[in-house]
C-alpha positions as CSV (number, residue, x, y, z in Angstrom):
1,Q,-124.2,110.3,-63.1
2,W,-126.6,110.1,-66.0
3,T,-126.5,113.0,-68.5
4,H,-130.3,112.7,-68.7
5,G,-132.9,110.9,-66.6
6,P,-132.3,107.1,-67.0
7,F,-136.0,106.5,-67.6
8,E,-136.5,109.2,-70.2
9,P,-135.1,107.9,-73.5
10,V,-133.0,110.5,-75.4
11,L,-131.8,110.0,-79.0
12,Y,-128.3,111.1,-80.0
13,D,-126.9,111.5,-83.5
14,A,-123.8,109.6,-82.4
15,A,-122.2,108.2,-79.3
16,M,-121.9,110.8,-76.5
17,D,-118.2,110.2,-76.1
18,G,-117.8,110.6,-79.8
19,G,-119.2,114.1,-80.0
20,G,-122.9,113.1,-80.4
21,N,-125.7,115.6,-79.8
22,P,-129.3,115.0,-78.7
23,I,-131.9,115.0,-81.5
24,P,-135.7,114.7,-81.6
25,L,-137.2,111.2,-81.7
26,P,-138.0,110.5,-85.4
27,G,-141.3,110.9,-87.0
28,K,-142.8,108.5,-89.6
29,R,-140.9,110.0,-92.6
30,T,-137.6,110.7,-90.8
31,K,-134.6,109.1,-92.4
32,I,-132.9,107.1,-89.7
33,D,-129.1,106.9,-89.4
34,P,-128.0,103.5,-88.1
35,E,-125.3,105.2,-86.1
36,W,-127.8,107.0,-83.9
37,R,-127.8,106.0,-80.2
38,L,-130.8,105.7,-77.9
39,Y,-129.8,106.5,-74.3
40,S,-131.9,105.0,-71.5
41,R,-131.8,102.5,-68.7
42,S,-131.5,98.9,-70.0
43,A,-131.6,100.2,-73.6
44,G,-129.1,97.5,-74.6
45,D,-129.1,95.1,-71.7
46,D,-131.8,93.7,-71.9
47,K,-134.7,95.6,-73.4
48,A,-133.3,95.6,-77.0
49,P,-133.3,91.8,-77.3
50,I,-136.9,91.6,-76.1
51,I,-137.9,94.2,-78.8
52,T,-136.0,92.3,-81.5
53,I,-137.6,89.0,-80.6
54,L,-141.2,90.4,-80.5
55,N,-140.7,92.4,-83.7
56,A,-139.3,89.4,-85.5
57,V,-142.4,87.3,-84.4
58,D,-144.7,90.1,-85.4
59,G,-143.0,90.5,-88.8
60,L,-143.1,86.8,-89.6
61,Q,-146.7,86.4,-88.6
62,S,-148.0,89.5,-90.4
63,S,-146.1,88.7,-93.6
64,K,-147.4,85.1,-93.5
65,I,-143.8,83.8,-93.8
66,G,-144.3,81.6,-90.7
67,F,-141.8,79.7,-88.6
68,T,-139.8,76.6,-89.4
69,S,-139.4,75.7,-85.7
70,N,-141.7,75.7,-82.7
71,I,-140.7,78.8,-80.7
72,K,-141.1,79.2,-77.0
73,L,-140.4,82.5,-75.3
74,F,-139.0,82.6,-71.8
75,F,-138.6,85.9,-69.9
76,E,-137.0,86.1,-66.5
77,G,-136.6,89.5,-64.7
78,E,-134.3,88.7,-61.7
79,E,-131.0,87.9,-63.4
80,E,-129.3,91.1,-62.1
81,A,-130.4,90.1,-58.6
82,G,-129.0,86.5,-58.8
83,S,-132.1,84.8,-60.3
84,A,-133.1,83.6,-56.9
85,N,-136.4,82.0,-58.1
86,L,-135.3,80.6,-61.5
87,K,-134.2,77.2,-60.4
88,A,-137.5,76.5,-58.5
89,H,-139.5,77.9,-61.4
90,I,-138.0,75.7,-64.1
91,T,-138.0,72.7,-61.8
92,K,-141.7,73.1,-61.1
93,H,-142.6,73.6,-64.8
94,K,-140.1,71.2,-66.3
95,V,-142.8,69.5,-68.3
96,L,-143.3,72.7,-70.3
97,L,-139.6,72.7,-71.2
98,D,-138.8,69.1,-71.9
99,D,-139.4,69.3,-75.7
100,I,-136.9,72.2,-76.2
101,D,-133.9,71.2,-78.3
102,I,-131.8,74.2,-77.8
103,W,-132.0,77.4,-75.7
104,L,-131.0,80.8,-77.2
105,F,-130.2,83.7,-74.8
106,C,-129.9,87.2,-76.1
107,D,-127.9,88.7,-73.2
108,G,-124.5,90.4,-73.5
109,P,-122.9,92.6,-76.2
110,M,-121.6,91.9,-79.6
111,H,-117.8,91.6,-80.1
112,Q,-115.7,94.7,-79.6
113,S,-114.7,94.5,-83.3
114,R,-118.4,95.0,-84.1
115,Q,-118.4,91.7,-85.8
116,P,-121.4,89.4,-85.0
117,Q,-120.8,86.6,-82.6
118,L,-122.3,83.5,-81.1
119,V,-121.2,82.6,-77.6
120,F,-121.3,79.1,-76.2
121,G,-120.7,79.6,-72.6
122,V,-120.5,82.0,-69.6
123,R,-118.4,82.3,-66.5
124,G,-120.0,81.4,-63.2
125,V,-119.7,83.7,-60.3
126,T,-119.3,83.8,-56.5
127,G,-117.6,86.0,-54.0
128,M,-117.2,87.1,-50.4
129,E,-116.6,90.1,-48.1
130,I,-113.6,90.1,-45.8
131,T,-113.5,92.3,-42.8
132,V,-110.3,92.7,-40.7
133,Y,-110.1,94.2,-37.2
134,G,-108.0,96.6,-35.1
135,A,-109.1,98.1,-31.8
136,T,-112.6,97.9,-30.5
137,R,-113.1,101.6,-31.5
138,S,-111.5,104.0,-33.9
139,L,-108.4,105.6,-32.4
140,H,-106.7,109.0,-32.7
141,S,-103.9,108.6,-35.3
142,G,-101.6,110.9,-33.4
143,H,-102.0,109.3,-30.0
144,Y,-102.0,105.7,-31.2
145,G,-100.3,105.8,-34.6
146,N,-97.1,103.6,-34.8
147,W,-98.5,101.5,-32.0
148,A,-102.1,100.3,-32.7
149,P,-102.6,98.0,-35.8
150,V,-104.2,99.7,-38.8
151,P,-106.9,97.5,-40.4
152,G,-106.6,99.2,-43.8
153,Q,-102.9,98.4,-44.0
154,S,-103.5,94.8,-42.8
155,L,-106.2,94.3,-45.4
156,A,-104.1,95.9,-48.1
157,H,-101.3,93.5,-47.4
158,L,-103.6,90.5,-47.3
159,I,-105.2,91.1,-50.7
160,A,-101.8,92.0,-52.2
161,T,-100.8,88.4,-51.5
162,M,-103.7,87.1,-53.6
163,K,-102.5,88.3,-57.0
164,D,-99.2,89.2,-58.6
165,E,-98.6,92.4,-60.6
166,N,-99.4,90.5,-63.9
167,G,-102.8,89.4,-62.7
168,K,-101.9,85.8,-61.8
169,V,-103.9,84.6,-58.8
170,L,-101.5,83.3,-56.2
171,I,-104.1,81.3,-54.2
172,D,-103.0,77.7,-54.1
173,G,-105.0,75.5,-56.5
174,F,-107.0,78.4,-58.0
175,Y,-106.5,77.2,-61.6
176,D,-106.4,73.4,-60.9
177,T,-110.0,72.5,-61.8
178,V,-110.3,74.5,-65.1
179,V,-111.7,72.3,-68.0
180,P,-109.6,73.0,-71.1
181,L,-111.0,73.9,-74.4
182,S,-111.4,71.3,-77.2
183,E,-109.2,71.5,-80.3
184,F,-112.1,72.9,-82.3
185,E,-112.8,75.6,-79.7
186,R,-109.1,76.5,-79.7
187,F,-109.1,76.8,-83.4
188,E,-112.2,79.1,-83.4
189,L,-110.6,81.2,-80.6
190,S,-107.5,81.7,-82.7
191,K,-109.6,83.3,-85.5
192,I,-111.2,85.9,-83.2
193,P,-110.0,89.4,-84.0
194,D,-107.5,90.9,-81.6
195,V,-109.1,94.0,-80.1
196,D,-106.7,94.6,-77.3
197,R,-105.0,97.6,-78.9
198,Q,-108.4,99.1,-79.7
199,L,-109.7,98.6,-76.2
200,K,-106.6,100.0,-74.5
201,K,-106.9,103.1,-76.6
202,E,-110.7,103.4,-75.9
203,L,-110.3,102.8,-72.2
204,G,-107.1,104.9,-71.6
205,L,-105.0,101.9,-70.6
206,A,-101.2,101.6,-71.0
207,Y,-101.1,98.2,-69.2
208,T,-103.3,95.1,-68.9
209,E,-103.0,91.9,-66.9
210,G,-101.8,88.6,-68.3
211,N,-98.3,89.3,-69.7
212,G,-99.6,90.3,-73.1
213,R,-102.2,87.5,-73.5
214,S,-105.4,88.7,-75.2
215,I,-108.7,89.5,-73.5
216,N,-110.2,86.6,-75.4
217,E,-107.8,84.2,-73.7
218,R,-108.0,85.9,-70.3
219,L,-111.8,85.5,-70.1
220,L,-111.4,81.8,-70.3
221,L,-109.7,81.7,-66.9
222,P,-111.2,82.2,-63.4
223,S,-110.6,85.7,-62.1
224,L,-110.4,87.3,-58.7
225,T,-111.4,91.0,-58.5
226,I,-111.4,93.5,-55.6
227,K,-114.9,95.0,-56.2
228,G,-114.7,97.5,-53.3
229,L,-112.7,98.6,-50.3
230,S,-113.9,100.4,-47.2
231,S,-112.1,101.8,-44.2
232,G,-112.7,105.3,-42.8
233,N,-113.2,108.1,-45.2
234,V,-111.3,110.2,-47.8
235,G,-111.5,113.7,-49.2
236,K,-113.3,116.2,-47.0
237,K,-114.6,113.5,-44.8
238,A,-111.2,112.1,-43.9
239,R,-110.4,112.3,-40.2
240,N,-107.2,111.8,-38.1
241,V,-108.2,108.4,-36.9
242,I,-107.2,104.8,-37.2
243,P,-110.4,103.1,-38.3
244,N,-111.3,100.0,-36.2
245,T,-112.2,97.9,-39.3
246,A,-111.5,97.5,-43.0
247,T,-113.6,95.6,-45.5
248,A,-113.0,94.3,-49.0
249,A,-115.7,92.9,-51.4
250,I,-114.1,90.2,-53.5
251,G,-115.7,88.8,-56.8
252,V,-114.6,85.5,-58.2
253,R,-115.6,84.6,-61.8
254,L,-115.6,80.9,-62.5
255,V,-115.0,78.9,-65.6
256,K,-116.1,75.3,-66.6
257,G,-114.9,72.9,-63.9
258,N,-114.8,75.4,-61.0
259,D,-117.2,74.8,-58.0
260,P,-118.2,78.0,-56.2
261,E,-117.8,76.6,-52.7
262,D,-114.5,74.9,-53.5
263,M,-113.1,78.2,-54.9
264,L,-114.1,80.1,-51.8
265,D,-112.6,77.4,-49.6
266,K,-109.4,78.0,-51.4
267,V,-109.6,81.7,-50.7
268,E,-110.3,81.0,-47.1
269,A,-107.3,78.7,-46.9
270,H,-105.1,81.4,-48.3
271,I,-106.4,83.9,-45.7
272,R,-105.5,81.4,-43.0
273,S,-102.0,80.8,-44.6
274,Q,-101.4,84.6,-44.0
275,G,-101.9,84.1,-40.3
276,F,-105.5,85.1,-39.9
277,H,-108.0,83.5,-37.6
278,I,-111.3,83.3,-39.6
279,V,-114.7,84.0,-38.0
280,N,-118.2,84.2,-39.5
281,D,-119.7,86.7,-37.0
282,E,-118.4,89.7,-35.1
283,P,-115.5,88.6,-32.9
284,D,-116.1,88.8,-29.1
285,M,-113.6,90.2,-26.7
286,A,-112.1,86.8,-25.9
287,T,-111.4,86.2,-29.6
288,R,-109.9,89.6,-30.0
289,R,-107.5,89.1,-27.1
290,K,-106.5,85.6,-28.3
291,Y,-105.7,86.2,-32.0
292,P,-103.5,89.0,-33.3
293,K,-105.0,88.8,-36.8
294,I,-108.8,88.2,-37.3
295,A,-110.8,88.1,-40.5
296,K,-114.5,87.8,-40.7
297,V,-115.6,86.1,-43.9
298,D,-119.1,86.5,-45.3
299,R,-119.7,84.3,-48.4
300,R,-122.9,86.3,-49.2
301,G,-124.9,83.1,-49.9
302,S,-124.8,83.4,-53.7
303,G,-123.0,82.0,-56.7
304,Y,-123.3,79.4,-59.5
305,I,-121.1,77.4,-61.8
306,A,-120.0,78.2,-65.3
307,S,-121.7,76.7,-68.4
308,R,-120.4,75.8,-71.8
309,T,-122.0,74.1,-74.8
310,S,-120.0,72.3,-77.4
311,M,-119.8,74.1,-80.8
312,E,-120.1,70.6,-82.4
313,E,-123.4,69.8,-80.7
314,P,-125.9,69.1,-83.6
315,N,-128.4,71.8,-82.8
316,A,-125.7,74.3,-82.1
317,K,-124.2,73.5,-85.5
318,A,-127.6,74.2,-87.1
319,I,-127.7,77.6,-85.5
320,I,-124.1,78.3,-86.6
321,K,-124.9,77.4,-90.2
322,A,-128.0,79.6,-90.3
323,V,-126.3,82.6,-88.8
324,R,-123.2,82.2,-90.9
325,A,-125.4,82.2,-94.0
326,F,-126.8,85.5,-92.9
327,V,-123.6,87.4,-91.8
328,G,-120.9,85.6,-93.8
329,D,-117.5,84.4,-92.7
330,K,-117.1,87.3,-90.3
331,L,-119.2,85.4,-87.7
332,I,-117.2,84.9,-84.5
333,L,-117.7,81.7,-82.4
334,M,-116.7,82.6,-78.9
335,P,-116.2,79.7,-76.4
336,A,-117.4,81.8,-73.4
337,L,-118.5,85.2,-72.5
338,G,-116.7,87.1,-69.7
339,G,-119.9,87.9,-67.8
340,S,-122.1,85.5,-65.8
341,L,-125.6,84.1,-66.4
342,P,-127.3,81.2,-64.7
343,L,-127.1,79.1,-67.9
344,Y,-126.1,76.1,-65.9
345,L,-129.7,75.6,-65.0
346,F,-130.4,74.9,-68.6
347,T,-127.2,73.0,-69.6
348,D,-126.6,71.1,-66.4
349,L,-130.1,70.9,-64.8
350,L,-132.3,70.5,-67.9
351,K,-129.4,68.9,-69.9
352,K,-130.0,71.0,-73.0
353,P,-127.5,73.0,-75.1
354,A,-127.6,76.8,-74.8
355,I,-126.1,79.5,-77.0
356,I,-125.9,83.3,-76.4
357,V,-126.9,85.4,-79.4
358,P,-125.7,88.9,-78.5
359,I,-127.4,91.9,-80.0
360,A,-126.3,95.1,-78.1
361,N,-123.3,97.1,-79.1
362,H,-120.2,96.4,-77.1
363,D,-119.9,100.1,-75.9
364,N,-123.5,100.2,-74.5
365,N,-122.4,101.1,-71.0
366,Q,-124.5,98.3,-69.6
367,H,-124.9,98.5,-65.8
368,A,-123.6,102.0,-65.8
369,A,-124.6,105.6,-66.4
370,N,-125.6,106.6,-70.0
371,E,-126.5,103.1,-71.1
372,N,-127.3,103.1,-74.8
373,L,-128.3,101.2,-77.9
374,R,-126.9,101.7,-81.3
375,I,-129.8,101.7,-83.8
376,A,-127.8,99.5,-86.3
377,N,-127.7,96.8,-83.5
378,L,-131.5,97.0,-83.1
379,W,-132.0,96.4,-86.8
380,Y,-129.4,93.6,-86.8
381,G,-131.2,91.9,-83.9
382,I,-134.6,91.9,-85.6
383,D,-133.1,90.5,-88.8
384,L,-131.1,87.9,-86.9
385,M,-134.1,86.7,-84.9
386,G,-136.0,86.4,-88.2
387,V,-133.2,84.3,-89.7
388,I,-133.1,81.9,-86.7
389,M,-136.9,81.5,-86.6
390,T,-137.0,80.6,-90.3
391,M,-133.9,78.5,-90.6
392,A,-134.1,75.1,-92.3
393,N,-134.6,72.1,-90.1
């Protein structure tokens, strides 16, 4: 779905969806417009932060300005695949990390208002796949329709019981373990610009979940999302059959206080409450004949807890002071990002504070076709890294 090859960077004079056109990469004397966009895979998430960090280090060393703190650089390349080796790595090399006072992560985008932000937490993540069953084979929809159970309809009914039309998750106890924000965090949240109207216009939405509550508030709650549905085919591949199975991939984003296994236990309990017998492997013939409603649950073997650092932690306050001196009062202090990162390994395992310092533009299409980086954000990131590396102790 890319307009150009994802690994061949192409420069545009503006965003593609804003009427931008491709232009040549600049020469040494080319005047660069900060609104230009560079389109390529990972341009914003996460190649840009690496470039900003290394350029800031290079600039400070070559100019003899020097650092006011000891800086350690930590790069990990498996985050999009679940960071399977990260825990073992930092546990094995913990002695190299013991003297770190605070961790700064450069993942994620800037705020949708284009104002700079510091983020003090992330949601955790877990999920499962649910498969429901009909007959042992797909059946002719004319010969068996109105008699044989239809897995797609059974699954649709099941997942419809999990959320109401306003986005409230109806699974018993789903919100019970949420750790509330502090008074200071609530105050900072109230100052964040409301971008809902802008986003609805940008994304072509007339309706959002939450009964009018802002996206900033909604991201501080656990969420349940249907990531994918599969049963039979559509379009030209559709056939006059009743498929014998239907599968849904469910994603659960977690906030501080939620345990991944406990949250999936709650989802399973809900499935049972809807009359399903749960199995973990393909049901045998005896199981099929005994239970009218069967659901296979695959927990996928992945997931981790949310993380949140107090905005009033001393080292965090030093970062806030330095960045605010650079960008002014427009700095946004966001309690938590909507996305997920394994920050718990640093805040809960290493017991150190961690802050996200976003650099990429909010409309960078991360994880999707035509990912891009706004040049102004690249320059901002280099300056910001330089400010943090030279802040007063």
